C-alpha positions as CSV (number, residue, x, y, z in Angstrom):
1,M,-18.8,-12.2,21.9
2,T,-18.3,-9.0,24.0
3,I,-14.6,-7.9,25.4
4,D,-14.5,-8.3,29.1
5,Q,-15.2,-5.3,31.0
6,E,-12.9,-6.3,33.7
7,L,-10.2,-7.3,30.9
8,L,-10.3,-4.2,29.9
9,N,-9.9,-2.1,32.5
10,I,-6.9,-4.2,33.5
11,I,-5.6,-4.1,30.4
12,S,-6.1,0.2,30.3
13,S,-4.9,-0.1,33.5
14,I,-1.1,-1.3,33.0
15,K,1.1,1.6,32.2
16,D,4.5,0.1,32.1
17,L,5.2,-1.5,28.5
18,D,7.2,-4.3,29.5
19,E,4.5,-5.4,32.4
20,L,1.8,-5.3,29.0
21,S,4.1,-7.6,26.8
22,R,4.4,-10.0,30.1
23,F,0.7,-10.0,30.9
24,F,-0.1,-10.4,26.9
25,N,2.2,-13.0,26.7
26,D,0.7,-15.0,29.9
27,I,-2.7,-14.8,28.4
28,F,-2.8,-15.0,24.8
29,T,-0.7,-17.9,23.0
30,P,2.1,-17.8,20.5
31,A,-0.3,-17.8,17.6
32,E,-3.2,-15.6,19.1
33,L,-0.7,-12.5,19.5
34,D,1.1,-13.4,16.0
35,D,-2.9,-12.9,14.4
36,I,-2.8,-9.6,16.5
37,S,0.4,-8.2,15.5
38,L,-0.7,-9.3,11.7
39,R,-3.9,-7.5,11.9
40,W,-2.3,-4.1,13.0
41,K,0.5,-4.6,10.4
42,L,-2.0,-5.1,7.6
43,L,-4.5,-2.0,9.4
44,K,-1.4,0.2,9.1
45,D,-0.3,-1.3,5.4
46,L,-3.8,-0.3,3.9
47,H,-3.7,3.1,5.6
48,N,-0.4,4.2,4.1
49,G,-1.8,2.8,0.5
50,M,-0.5,-0.3,0.1
51,T,-2.8,-2.4,-2.3
52,Q,-4.4,-5.4,-0.8
53,R,-2.6,-7.5,-3.2
54,K,0.5,-6.5,-2.6
55,I,-0.2,-7.1,1.9
56,S,-1.4,-10.3,0.5
57,E,1.8,-11.2,-0.4
58,K,3.7,-9.2,2.0
59,Y,2.5,-11.4,4.5
60,G,1.2,-14.6,2.5
61,I,-2.6,-14.1,3.9
62,S,-6.1,-14.2,1.9
63,L,-7.9,-11.2,0.4
64,C,-10.4,-11.9,2.5
65,K,-8.3,-11.0,6.1
66,I,-7.2,-7.8,4.5
67,T,-10.9,-7.0,2.9
68,R,-12.6,-7.1,6.9
69,G,-9.5,-4.7,7.0
70,S,-10.5,-2.4,5.0
71,K,-13.7,-2.4,5.7
72,V,-12.8,-1.2,9.3
73,L,-10.6,1.6,7.6
74,K,-14.0,3.0,5.4
75,D,-15.9,3.2,8.5
76,E,-15.4,7.2,9.4
77,N,-16.8,6.2,13.2
78,S,-13.7,3.4,13.0
79,V,-11.5,4.2,15.9
80,V,-8.6,2.2,14.4
81,L,-8.7,5.1,12.0
82,K,-8.8,7.6,14.6
83,V,-5.4,6.3,16.2
84,L,-4.4,5.7,12.6
85,N,-4.4,9.4,12.0
86,R,-3.0,10.5,14.6
């Protein structure tokens, strides 16, 4: 599935962080927001050198979920990697 371009345009147009937070709370369920936040945290931990096993223990998640994040960071064209390297 591809991300709806209109939605991307709307998200990128919201400059106020409080408004963006409220928008996310309006369109995502609490579980979806937790998943997105967890994904970001594990990507940051991987980028900072934490082992997959430590991350699994820290968040109580499977190594499979973490391995996907690791693959993203190994891709030299990854936007996530570029953002984390800033």
